[in-house]
C-alpha positions in Angstrom: 106.7 113.3 177.3 109.9 112.4 179.1 113.1 113.9 177.6 114.8 110.5 177.3 111.8 109.0 175.3 111.6 112.1 173.1 115.3 111.7 172.3 114.8 108.0 171.4 112.0 108.9 169.0 114.1 111.6 167.3 117.0 109.2 166.9 114.7 106.5 165.4 113.2 108.9 163.0 116.6 110.1 161.9 117.7 106.5 161.3 114.7 105.8 159.2 115.2 108.9 157.1 118.9 108.1 156.7 118.1 104.6 155.5 115.5 105.9 153.0 118.0 108.5 151.7 120.6 105.7 151.3 118.2 103.6 149.3 117.4 106.5 147.0 121.1 107.1 146.4 121.8 103.4 145.6 118.9 103.4 143.1 120.1 106.5 141.5 123.6 105.0 141.1 122.3 101.7 139.7 122.3 101.4 135.9 118.9 101.4 134.2 117.6 98.0 133.0 118.9 97.3 129.6 116.3 97.4 126.8 115.2 94.1 125.3 117.6 93.1 122.6 114.9 91.3 120.6 111.3 92.1 120.1 109.0 90.8 117.4 105.3 91.7 116.7 102.9 89.0 115.6 99.3 89.1 114.3 97.0 86.2 115.3 95.5 84.6 112.2 92.3 82.6 112.7 91.5 79.4 110.8 89.5 79.8 107.6 89.0 79.1 103.9 90.1 81.0 100.9 90.6 80.6 97.2 94.3 80.1 96.5 95.9 80.8 93.1 95.2 83.0 90.1 92.9 85.8 91.1 89.6 86.4 89.3 90.2 88.4 86.0 94.0 88.4 86.5 95.3 88.3 83.0 99.0 87.9 83.8 99.0 84.7 85.9 101.5 82.0 85.1 100.5 78.4 84.6 101.8 77.4 88.1 99.3 79.8 89.7 96.4 77.7 88.2 93.9 76.3 88.8 92.5 78.6 91.5 91.3 76.2 94.2 89.6 76.4 97.6 91.9 75.7 100.6 90.9 75.2 104.2 93.4 76.0 107.1 92.2 74.3 110.2 94.7 75.7 112.7 95.3 79.2 114.0 98.8 80.7 113.8 100.6 83.9 114.6 102.5 85.6 111.7 105.1 88.3 111.9 103.5 91.7 111.5 106.6 92.8 109.6 109.4 91.1 107.7 112.3 90.2 110.0 114.4 93.3 110.4 118.2 93.6 110.4 118.1 94.6 114.0 116.2 91.4 114.9 118.5 89.3 112.9 121.6 90.8 114.5 120.2 90.4 118.0 119.9 86.6 117.4 122.7 85.8 114.9 125.3 88.4 115.9 126.0 89.9 112.5 124.2 91.6 109.6 124.6 90.2 106.1 122.3 92.7 104.3 123.4 94.7 101.3 121.0 97.6 102.0 121.9 98.4 105.6 119.5 99.8 108.1 118.3 98.4 111.5 114.6 98.7 110.6 115.0 97.5 107.0 114.2 93.9 106.2 117.2 91.5 106.5 118.2 90.2 103.1 121.2 88.3 101.6 120.0 85.3 103.7 119.4 81.9 102.2 116.6 79.6 103.2 119.1 77.6 105.2 120.1 80.8 107.0 116.5 81.5 107.8 116.2 78.0 109.3 119.3 78.7 111.4 117.7 81.9 112.8 114.5 79.9 113.6 116.6 77.2 115.3 118.1 79.8 117.6 114.7 81.2 118.4 113.4 77.7 119.2 116.4 77.0 121.4 115.2 79.7 123.8 112.3 77.4 124.8 110.0 80.3 125.4 106.8 78.4 125.0 106.6 78.8 121.2 107.6 77.0 118.1 109.0 79.3 115.4 109.0 78.4 111.7 108.5 79.7 108.2 104.9 79.9 106.9 103.6 77.4 104.4 102.8 78.8 101.0 99.1 78.4 101.8 99.4 80.2 105.1 101.3 83.0 103.5 98.8 83.6 100.7 95.8 83.3 103.1 97.4 86.0 105.4 98.5 88.1 102.4 95.0 88.1 100.9 93.3 88.9 104.3 90.0 88.2 102.7 90.7 90.0 99.5 90.0 88.3 96.1 92.4 90.5 94.1 95.7 92.3 94.4 95.2 95.9 95.5 94.7 98.3 92.6 96.6 101.1 94.4 99.8 99.1 94.7 101.9 102.2 95.6 100.0 102.5 98.9 100.8 99.0 100.0 104.1 98.0 98.5 107.7 99.0 97.7 108.4 97.7 94.2 110.2 98.7 91.0 108.2 101.9 90.3 108.6 103.5 93.7 111.4 101.9 95.7 114.3 103.8 94.2 116.4 100.6 93.7 116.6 99.7 97.4 114.8 98.2 100.4 112.9 100.5 102.8 112.2 100.3 106.6 109.4 97.9 107.3 105.9 99.2 108.1 106.0 102.4 106.1 103.3 101.4 103.6 99.6 100.6 104.5 99.0 97.3 106.1 96.5 94.8 104.7 93.1 94.2 106.2 94.6 92.0 108.9 97.3 94.4 110.0 100.2 92.8 108.2 102.8 95.1 106.5 104.9 94.6 103.4 103.2 91.3 102.4 103.7 92.6 98.9 107.0 94.2 97.9 110.1 95.3 99.8 111.6 91.8 99.9 110.4 88.5 98.7 109.8 86.0 101.5 110.9 82.4 101.9 108.1 80.0 102.6 108.6 76.4 103.8 107.2 74.6 100.7 109.1 73.0 97.9 108.0 73.8 94.3 106.4 71.7 91.6 104.8 73.5 88.8 101.6 71.4 88.7 101.1 71.2 92.5 97.9 73.2 92.4 96.3 70.5 90.2 96.6 67.9 92.9 97.4 69.6 96.2 95.4 68.7 99.4 92.5 71.0 100.0 93.0 71.0 103.8 96.2 72.3 105.3 98.5 71.9 102.2 102.2 71.9 103.0 103.7 71.8 99.5 105.2 69.1 97.4 107.0 66.2 99.2 110.7 66.0 98.6 111.4 64.0 95.4 107.8 64.2 94.2 107.1 65.4 90.7 109.1 67.8 88.6 110.6 70.9 89.9 110.5 72.9 86.8 113.3 75.3 85.8 114.5 78.2 88.0 112.0 80.9 87.8 113.0 84.1 89.5 113.9 86.4 86.7 111.2 88.8 87.7 112.5 92.3 87.9 116.0 93.6 87.4 118.9 91.2 87.8 121.2 94.0 89.2 118.8 94.4 92.2 117.6 90.9 93.0 121.1 89.7 92.7 123.0 92.6 94.4 126.0 91.0 95.9 124.7 87.6 94.9 126.1 87.0 91.5 124.6 87.4 88.0 121.2 86.2 87.1 121.0 82.9 85.2 118.0 81.5 83.5 114.5 82.6 84.1 111.2 80.8 83.7 110.8 77.4 82.1 113.3 74.7 81.9 112.8 71.1 83.0 115.1 70.4 85.9 114.0 67.5 88.0 115.1 68.9 91.4 112.6 70.8 93.5 113.4 74.3 94.5 112.4 76.6 97.4 109.5 79.0 97.0 109.4 82.7 97.7 106.3 84.9 97.7 105.3 88.6 97.7 107.5 90.3 95.1 110.3 92.8 95.9 111.6 96.3 95.6 113.2 95.5 92.2 110.1 93.8 90.6 107.6 95.5 88.2 104.0 95.6 89.3 102.8 92.7 87.3 105.0 90.4 89.4 104.0 91.9 92.7 100.8 90.0 93.0 99.0 87.9 95.7 99.2 84.7 93.7 102.7 85.1 92.1 105.1 82.3 92.9 108.9 82.4 92.6 111.4 79.5 92.7 115.2 79.8 92.5 118.4 77.8 92.6 118.2 76.0 96.0 118.2 76.7 99.7 121.6 78.3 99.8 120.8 81.2 97.4 121.5 84.7 98.9 120.4 87.8 97.1 119.5 91.4 98.1 115.8 91.1 97.5 114.9 88.0 99.5 114.1 87.9 103.3 111.4 86.3 105.3 108.9 86.6 108.1 108.2 84.2 111.0 105.3 82.1 112.1 105.0 81.1 115.8 102.8 78.6 117.5 102.3 78.1 121.2 103.4 74.8 122.7 102.9 73.0 126.0 100.9 75.0 128.5 100.7 78.0 126.2 99.0 75.9 123.6 96.3 75.0 126.1 95.7 78.5 127.3 96.2 80.7 124.2 92.9 81.9 122.6 93.2 81.0 118.9 90.0 82.3 117.4 91.0 86.0 116.7 92.9 88.2 114.4 94.9 90.9 116.1 98.4 92.0 117.2 100.5 90.4 119.9 104.1 91.1 120.8 107.0 88.7 121.7 109.9 90.1 123.7 113.0 88.6 125.2 
């Protein structure tokens, strides 16, 4: 090989090595990609039928849990695997209103109106999904996960008055139900989309019920005095009233029971209604439903039950 050619090859090799080393240096100095500020796990829920309302041989059902009736849900949906956490709330809303602080604990001290505000911000991202609260029927269908009765070993599945130590706990620490959903019973009660009328089960649609229409029927009195007032109303004022009454206005519904409730109120069919969509107390939170829209709606496989993850 000619000396001049050999020198050119050595110079070219040195230049390549130099550029490679410079690239390594630049990558090393670049900051790592920031972790996603928001992530939420969902479970795919397939359509199906179930018996909604007072479970067989449940001796403590209230009148508004009857009659038990067959309901058909015709559309698949995805439901939050966990209750919305304080970290998730803060990532979207910028602040944390909860009384029992902890990033992985469920957010509470949020009204139904606040929950709708959170969902509106999720929907404003236009990520191919519509986010909303579950209907009461969707909630109970998913909570039952094929079960006819509330679990006998409640301590294994729920944080409630007997084991919670007067506070919320990080989501997902208890056993999930048969469909992989955590804390459907206990920890915090959960807002659903429906409005309450006490006789709704006597005349509700058997296919895809969505709760009473605004202004229809009687709302009944505020019924939320399940458990201890000091817990459910931590930071939210004194408890007033309980079951009964005859107010005409309709009230929001919550499901699932909470950390401050005794076991007989932490049941799959138990229904709660309170003082309106602006109520904020330390034992009420929520979980999210999402549905694919547009192209995603045409390509998403709906007929399965299993976990999926949404990230931003």
